[in-house]
N, C-alpha and C positions, 0 to 999 in steps of 0.2 A: 667710645661712649656716644658721641654725636652721630657717628655712622650708624650705630645700632638703632638709635632713635629714628633716623631717617628710614632705615629698613622697616621698622615697625609701622611707620606711617604709610609708606609706599613700598611694599615688599617687591614689586615687579619692576621698579625703576632702578636700573643699575647706574644711572648717571651720578648718583650720590658718591660712589666710590671715586669716580673720575674727578668730581669737584673737590672732594676731600683731599685727594692726592695733590691737586693743584694748590690748594691752600697750604698743605703741609710743606710743599716745595717752596712756596713763597715765604713761609715763616722761617724755614731753614736758610734761605737766601738773605732774609732780613737780619737774622742773627749773625751770619757770616759777614754781612756788610758792616754791622755794628762793631764786630771784632776788628775788621780791617781799619775802620775809621778810628777806633780807639787806639790802635797800634800805630797810627800814622802812615798806613799803607794806602795813601790817597789814590794812587793810580788803580789799584785793584778795587778799592771802594767805589771809585767813579764808574768803572766797567760794570760792577755788580748793580749799582744804582740804576744805570741805564737799562739793564736787563729787567730789573724789577719794575721800572716805569713802563716798560712795554706791556706788562700784564696789569698794572695798576697805575694808569696815567694821572690819576687825581690824588695820589698818596702824598700829602703835603710835607710830611716829615722827610720823606726820601727826596722830594724836589729840593727842599732847603739844603739838605746835606749834599745832594748832587752838585748844587751850585757851589757850596763850600769846597767840595773836592776839586772842582774845576779851578777855583781860585787858588787853592793850595798847589795845584799842578801848573800854575801860571798860564791858565787858559782863560784870561779875563774876557776877551772878546766872545769866546764861546759861551761863557757864563752869562754875559749880558744878552747875547742872542737867544739863549734858552729862556731867559726871563721874559723877553719880548714875545717869543713865539709860543711857549708852552705854559706860561702862567697867565691866567686870565687878568684882564685889566683891573677887575674888582679886587682880586687877590693881591695884585702888586701894591695896593694901598695898605695892606696889612703891615704892621710894624716889622715883622721878621723879614719880609721881602724888601721893605724900604731900607732897612739896615744893610742888607747885602748889596743892594743897588748903590748905596752911598759908598760902601767899601770898594766896590769895583771901580766906581768913578774916581775915588781917591787914589787907588793904586794905579789907575791908568793915567793919572795926572791931569784929569779934566775937571 
């Protein structure tokens, strides 16, 4: 339906199909990620989250769960490094990120 509307507005522009395919693929990856996460398959969820973040680097929910996956996979230093490098200083002050930072530091024993 969305694709048809795009075609009606700009019938000669074929980029709509490509963009729609990208969005459809990302939605499928996000659904698969949620299944892996819910099933406790954190290694697979971590890999898929990294892939999704390549296309959508500002996707906050995936960033948060990606960090959680790294923590579940005992990659505490990698999780902290990701927070420092890929999460803006402003976002790090949000409650969700503060909670994860505290958990990482607690589990590291610092």
